[in-house]
SEZADREN-334570 format. One line per 4 residues: number of its first residue (from 1); their letters; for each residue z, x, y of C-alpha. Coordinates in steps of 0.1 Angstrom, whole numbers. Layout:
NUM = a = Z/X/Y ~ ...
***
This chain:
1 = mmml = 61/1986/665 ~ 85/1991/636 ~ 113/2004/658 ~ 107/1975/682
5 = ihlm = 110/1950/654 ~ 142/1966/640 ~ 158/1968/675 ~ 150/1932/681
9 = ylas = 165/1922/648 ~ 197/1942/655 ~ 201/1934/692 ~ 195/1896/690
13 = gcsl = 206/1887/656 ~ 174/1867/652 ~ 160/1857/619 ~ 130/1873/602
17 = qeih = 112/1840/608 ~ 116/1845/645 ~ 103/1880/643 ~ 74/1867/623
21 = ysyr = 65/1843/652 ~ 73/1867/680 ~ 54/1898/667 ~ 28/1881/646
25 = vdrw = 38/1900/614 ~ 43/1885/580 ~ 79/1875/574 ~ 80/1898/542
29 = tage = 66/1927/563 ~ 94/1922/589 ~ 120/1922/562 ~ 105/1953/547
33 = ivrr = 106/1971/581 ~ 143/1962/584 ~ 151/1973/548 ~ 132/2006/553
37 = fyra = 151/2014/584 ~ 185/2007/567 ~ 175/2029/537 ~ 165/2058/561
41 = vwkr = 198/2055/579 ~ 218/2054/546 ~ 200/2085/532 ~ 204/2105/564
45 = ekci = 227/2133/556 ~ 237/2141/592 ~ 267/2122/605 ~ 284/2121/638
49 = pkpd = 305/2153/637 ~ 342/2151/645 ~ 346/2166/679 ~ 368/2197/683
53 = kkmw = 381/2213/716 ~ 348/2231/721 ~ 327/2200/717 ~ 350/2180/739
57 = keia = 346/2207/766 ~ 308/2206/763 ~ 309/2168/767 ~ 331/2171/798
61 = nefe = 310/2198/813 ~ 279/2177/808 ~ 296/2147/825 ~ 305/2170/854
65 = rran = 270/2183/857 ~ 252/2149/853 ~ 276/2125/870 ~ 300/2148/890
69 = flhc = 328/2133/870 ~ 354/2159/860 ~ 373/2161/827 ~ 354/2130/813
73 = lgav = 353/2130/774 ~ 331/2099/771 ~ 326/2063/781 ~ 342/2037/759
77 = dgkh = 329/2001/754 ~ 324/1973/729 ~ 294/1952/720 ~ 291/1921/699
81 = irvv = 265/1922/671 ~ 253/1887/662 ~ 257/1878/625 ~ 251/1848/604
85 = kaek = 284/1830/596 ~ 297/1842/562 ~ 310/1816/538 ~ 347/1810/541
89 = sdsl = 350/1832/573 ~ 365/1803/593 ~ 364/1813/629 ~ 373/1850/625
93 = cyny = 338/1861/636 ~ 333/1834/662 ~ 335/1850/697 ~ 341/1838/732
97 = knyf = 303/1839/738 ~ 300/1810/713 ~ 283/1827/684 ~ 293/1846/653
101 = sisl = 295/1884/656 ~ 311/1916/644 ~ 322/1941/670 ~ 310/1976/677
105 = mava = 333/1999/696 ~ 318/2032/707 ~ 322/2063/729 ~ 291/2078/744
109 = dsny = 286/2111/761 ~ 267/2116/793 ~ 234/2117/774 ~ 241/2082/759
113 = rfvy = 247/2097/724 ~ 275/2083/703 ~ 305/2105/699 ~ 326/2079/681
117 = vdig = 317/2046/665 ~ 339/2018/650 ~ 320/1989/635 ~ 331/1958/617
121 = sfgk = 360/1942/637 ~ 360/1905/639 ~ 340/1889/667 ~ 370/1869/679
125 = dadp = 388/1901/688 ~ 386/1914/724 ~ 377/1950/733 ~ 414/1960/740
129 = tifq = 425/1947/706 ~ 396/1964/688 ~ 402/1996/706 ~ 440/1996/699
133 = nssl = 433/1990/662 ~ 407/2018/660 ~ 412/2053/646 ~ 403/2067/680
137 = wknl = 433/2050/697 ~ 456/2060/668 ~ 444/2096/671 ~ 448/2095/709
141 = endt = 484/2082/706 ~ 492/2107/678 ~ 476/2135/698 ~ 453/2145/669
145 = ldip = 419/2144/686 ~ 419/2181/694 ~ 414/2172/731 ~ 415/2203/754
149 = dqek = 447/2210/772 ~ 451/2200/809 ~ 433/2223/833 ~ 433/2228/871
153 = ipgi = 402/2218/889 ~ 388/2235/920 ~ 408/2226/951 ~ 437/2210/932
157 = dipl = 467/2230/920 ~ 479/2204/896 ~ 465/2205/861 ~ 447/2173/851
161 = pfaf = 442/2159/816 ~ 408/2153/800 ~ 402/2115/796 ~ 378/2088/784
165 = igdd = 366/2061/809 ~ 365/2024/801 ~ 361/1992/819 ~ 390/1970/832
169 = afpl = 395/1954/798 ~ 410/1986/783 ~ 446/1997/786 ~ 453/2025/810
173 = skhl = 468/2056/793 ~ 471/2094/797 ~ 436/2098/781 ~ 419/2066/792
177 = lkp = 410/2059/828 ~ 396/2026/841 ~ 384/2013/876
***
């Protein structure tokens, strides 16, 4: 129940009052559940490790095994996280969906685990803008992500690069594919 309450709070941006009515828990209890979750996350010593060539290859192998998608380093996408309008924020956090938000840009592996996360861009910014301002993009452009070198795949004599996949909103590049 505690995880459900916290996920509802994060996913919807609803108030503790709304959680109080939806889950029939005291408003103070709902707030305490959310605070406890944040404390646990803050105290957790394990962070997302910075991928190296070996880790990227493991991710790509898992994508090939699970989705038959060769040389895939992860799926990139953005998500708006609803927030209460901060004083003096003008319209920086007001998004095209007509609510205030900050943006989460993430890369997930084939097991839906985060490999990279960038949180805190203004809600008004679109996915391509957030992505091109992220450290991931800068490292891709500067070739400092320790991505494995191109490799041949069975049946093709031309070496192919390893790449991320994203939706149509993202820019096409050497290491970013889209439909």
